[in-house]
N, C-alpha and C positions, 0 to 999 in steps of 0.2 A: 493710109493706108498701107501697107508694105506685105509682103511677099514670106509666106510662112517660110519658118526654119528650120523646122525638125522635122522629122518625116512622122509623127505624129500630128503637129499642125496640119500637111500635108494629107494625109491622111481623112482629118477632121474637116478639114476645107470643100476635100473633095467630094466626103460625104453631103457638107451639105450642098452642093453645088445636085448632089443625085435625088438630093430630096426636093432639091428647088424642081427638074426636072420630071420627076415624079408628082409632082403639086398641077404643075403644067397638064400634063397631062389626062392625071383625073380630072381637072376641070374642064380640058377638053372633050372628053366621055361626059361629063356632067351637060354641056351645054346641048349635045347630040340627044340625049335622053331628054330635055326640057324642051328639044325641040319635037322629039316623038310623041314626046307628051302632048303638045300643043296639036299637033296631027290627030293626033288620037281622037282627043277631043270633037275635032272635026267629023274624023269617020265613025266607023259604025265598027267599034272594037266592042265586042261584051263586056258586064264589069269585069267579069274575073284577069281580062288581059289588060283593061284600065287600073285597075287592083295592083297586080304583079309591075307593071311599070314603073308607080307612083312609090311601089315599097324599094324598085331598085335606082329614082332620083332621091330617095331619103336616104340610102345605104351610100351613096357615091356621094352626099351631100354631106354626109357624116365623114367617110372617110377622107375630103377635100378639107374639111374644120380639123379635122385632127391634123393633118399633115401641115395645113397653114399654122396651126398652134404649134408644131411641133420646131418648124423654122422657123418661127416667132425666137421661142424658148434658144433653141442652138445659137442664134443670131446675136438675142439678148446676153447670155454669157458670154459670147465671146468678144462681144462690146465691152463688155462688164472686166475682162482679163486679161483684155488689149491692152489698155494704158499699165497694167502692173507688169507684163514681160518686156514693156520699153524702157523700163527702171531698172 
């Protein structure tokens, strides 16, 4: 592992770090929503509220999956590009 050398490399590295932090936050939100859903099953929420909660969970799960995919793609591209930069 080496430090970025150019401005562009620093920007890309910082962007990847920010995406990762966003992924962590989104995953935390998903955990809260799942706990809320578990509580909603035991509480007396009406069907509309349960449906809205399920929709929110699905949307956040989709966002988390997209973020994870983006992070993996950037990391894969960086790994493929890394050895070429060293030569």
